[in-house]
Structures are given as structure tokens and as C-alpha cells.
TIGU-215943 format. One record per residue (C-alpha): x, y, z; residue in one letter. Coordinates in Angstrom, 2 decimals, decimal comma. Example, Ala and Ser with C-alpha at 12.3 -4.5 7.8 and 13.67 -1.06 7.14 Angstrom:
BEGIN
12,30_-4,50_7,80_A $
13,67_-1,06_7,14_S $
//
This chain:
BEGIN
-28,34_-17,19_165,31_M $
-30,34_-19,66_163,23_T $
-29,62_-23,31_163,08_E $
-29,27_-24,95_159,69_C $
-32,17_-27,11_158,55_I $
-30,00_-30,17_158,08_R $
-28,70_-30,03_161,67_C $
-32,21_-29,55_163,04_A $
-33,44_-32,72_161,30_E $
-30,65_-34,88_162,69_T $
-32,00_-36,85_165,64_P $
-30,21_-36,53_168,92_R $
-28,15_-39,51_170,08_R $
-27,31_-40,71_173,55_E $
-25,73_-38,03_175,64_G $
-27,54_-35,29_173,73_G $
-25,12_-35,16_170,80_R $
-26,15_-34,69_167,20_K $
-24,83_-36,14_163,96_G $
-21,99_-38,51_163,14_P $
-18,83_-38,78_165,15_G $
-17,13_-41,03_167,63_P $
-19,26_-43,23_169,85_A $
-19,60_-42,49_173,52_P $
-16,82_-43,85_175,74_A $
-18,93_-46,73_177,12_G $
-19,69_-48,20_173,64_R $
-16,36_-47,95_171,82_R $
-15,49_-51,71_171,95_G $
-18,94_-53,05_171,14_Q $
-18,20_-53,81_167,48_S $
-14,98_-55,61_168,36_L $
-16,71_-57,79_170,94_V $
-19,58_-58,60_168,56_E $
-17,16_-59,48_165,77_F $
-15,12_-61,71_168,09_S $
-18,17_-63,66_169,24_V $
-19,54_-64,10_165,72_V $
-16,11_-65,05_164,28_A $
-15,56_-67,64_167,01_L $
-18,99_-69,22_166,46_L $
-18,44_-69,25_162,69_T $
-15,07_-71,02_163,04_V $
-16,52_-73,58_165,47_I $
-19,41_-74,27_163,09_M $
-17,01_-74,61_160,14_L $
-14,81_-77,08_162,04_L $
-17,91_-79,06_163,02_F $
-19,04_-79,30_159,39_V $
-15,57_-80,41_158,24_V $
-15,31_-82,98_161,04_E $
-18,76_-84,44_160,34_M $
-17,99_-84,63_156,62_G $
-14,73_-86,43_157,30_R $
-16,43_-88,82_159,73_M $
-19,11_-89,60_157,16_L $
-16,43_-90,29_154,53_L $
-14,60_-92,69_156,86_V $
-17,81_-94,48_157,86_Y $
-18,90_-94,83_154,23_T $
-15,50_-96,28_153,32_T $
-15,69_-98,80_156,19_V $
-19,24_-99,83_155,23_A $
-18,37_-100,20_151,56_N $
-15,24_-102,23_152,42_A $
-17,43_-104,67_154,37_A $
-19,83_-104,91_151,43_R $
-16,96_-105,51_148,99_A $
-15,67_-108,31_151,20_G $
-19,10_-109,96_151,35_V $
-19,52_-109,66_147,61_R $
-16,16_-111,33_147,09_Y $
-17,04_-114,10_149,56_A $
-20,42_-114,91_147,99_I $
-18,98_-115,36_144,52_V $
-15,90_-117,30_145,66_H $
-17,54_-120,21_147,49_G $
-16,68_-123,91_147,48_S $
-17,33_-124,30_143,73_T $
-14,07_-122,44_143,04_R $
-10,76_-124,33_143,03_P $
-8,87_-124,32_146,34_A $
-5,78_-122,16_146,63_G $
-4,43_-118,85_147,87_T $
-4,90_-116,69_144,78_T $
-7,64_-114,08_144,47_L $
-9,50_-116,33_142,02_D $
-9,60_-119,35_144,35_S $
-12,24_-120,32_146,91_A $
-12,51_-118,32_150,12_S $
-13,26_-119,85_153,51_G $
-14,68_-121,67_155,36_P $
-11,95_-120,94_157,90_A $
-12,31_-117,70_159,87_S $
-10,69_-114,62_158,30_N $
-9,58_-116,03_154,92_P $
-6,59_-114,16_153,52_A $
-8,32_-113,43_150,19_Q $
-11,25_-111,63_151,85_I $
-8,95_-109,68_154,17_L $
-6,94_-108,57_151,13_L $
-10,08_-107,45_149,28_V $
-11,36_-105,48_152,31_V $
-7,96_-103,83_152,92_N $
-7,57_-102,94_149,24_N $
-11,02_-101,36_149,15_F $
-10,43_-99,46_152,41_A $
-7,06_-98,13_151,22_S $
-8,89_-96,10_148,54_A $
-10,34_-93,92_151,33_G $
-8,66_-91,85_154,05_P $
-7,97_-94,89_156,25_L $
-4,86_-96,44_157,71_T $
-5,46_-100,06_156,75_T $
-3,24_-101,40_159,54_S $
-5,85_-100,10_162,03_L $
-8,77_-101,95_160,40_L $
-10,22_-104,82_162,40_V $
-11,85_-107,30_160,03_V $
-13,74_-110,37_161,23_N $
-15,02_-112,93_158,71_V $
-17,23_-115,79_159,89_T $
-19,14_-118,58_158,21_Y $
-22,06_-119,35_160,60_P $
-22,82_-122,63_158,80_G $
-19,13_-123,68_159,02_A $
-19,17_-124,13_155,25_S $
-18,55_-122,06_152,14_N $
-20,98_-124,11_150,05_A $
-23,63_-122,31_148,01_P $
-26,62_-121,32_150,14_G $
-24,55_-120,83_153,31_Q $
-24,24_-117,39_154,98_P $
-21,09_-115,36_155,43_V $
-20,72_-112,44_157,87_N $
-18,09_-109,72_157,72_I $
-17,58_-107,05_160,37_T $
-15,18_-104,15_159,81_V $
-14,28_-101,72_162,61_V $
-12,03_-98,66_162,36_Y $
-10,91_-96,35_165,19_P $
-11,81_-92,85_164,01_Y $
-9,44_-90,17_165,24_D $
-10,92_-86,65_164,92_P $
-8,93_-83,80_163,40_L $
-9,79_-81,51_166,27_T $
-8,49_-82,72_169,59_T $
-11,04_-80,90_171,70_Y $
-12,61_-84,26_172,49_F $
-9,83_-86,75_173,11_S $
-12,19_-89,69_172,69_K $
-11,54_-92,01_169,75_T $
-14,71_-93,28_168,09_L $
-14,97_-96,78_166,74_R $
-16,81_-96,73_163,43_L $
-17,94_-100,12_162,25_G $
-20,15_-101,88_159,80_S $
-21,37_-105,43_159,36_A $
-22,48_-107,09_156,16_A $
-23,99_-110,49_155,50_Q $
-24,50_-112,46_152,32_G $
-25,50_-115,87_151,08_I $
-22,87_-117,72_149,05_I $
-23,99_-118,10_145,46_V $
-21,14_-119,93_143,67_Y $
//
């Protein structure tokens, strides 16, 4: 009996079999295991990217809130009239209410819980006169979405300016 040409050209596989068909008994779950490993690594990488993006967004919001507070402080020095409105002078006491309000308002635009913000405003020269420095430090406890690491990170930023008005 002659063998067909097509069957003769088909290379032999493990176990001496020819052509397509089910895999040998020892290799039947290989694709499932490979898919599981690759799917798990892909999901872990995706969660890492999302977490890092969220952390960057929170840090940027904290840093920009500190900058907004410094900007407010440098243009609302002792040359402004005294008072408690947003248009009045800020400082030289520690943590003036106007600057805290500006920082909290700016931070509320991002994904932050403003009650968790720790804001520290200092006037190193003990004055809010033009030419004097003002320092603002903002710290926020970052809570990750994934609870694999139960550690809470403290993201913070400091900004300094020289009072202009």
C-alpha cells in the first residue's frame, strides 16, 4: 500500500505521531498554565500603572496646593488691610486662616480628602512685610487602592516665597 504524499511530508511529532490532533497526555494543560501566568502578570502590571498614576495625581495636587498657598501669601502681605476676608492681609501669625482656606480649596479640586491635609504656614522673619519669606508645607497621607501593602505613604511638598505686596 502506498502512502499519500501529503502524509509523508508531515513531520513526525513527539511519540511518533503524524499530523494534527490532540496533544500528548503530558502536555494537555500547558496552554492553560501559560495563559494563567501571563494573565496574572498583565493584571499586576496594570494595577501598578493605575496606582502609580493615581499617586502622581495626588502628589501633583499636594504640590500645587502648596504653591497656590505661597502665591496667595506673597501677594497678601502687610500692605493689605487687616481682616479675615480673602482680600485682607495674611499672617504673620502661624497658619493664617486665609492661607489654609486657599490651600484646602485648591486641594479639593483633586482626589483628596481635605480634612486629612496637614498644612503648616510659617513666617521665618516673624513678619509679613514685603521682602520677608513665607514657608508652606503640605502633607497628605496617601492610601493606595490596592491593599497588598498596608503601609500608608505620606506625600508632601514644601514651597517658599518672598512677600511682594
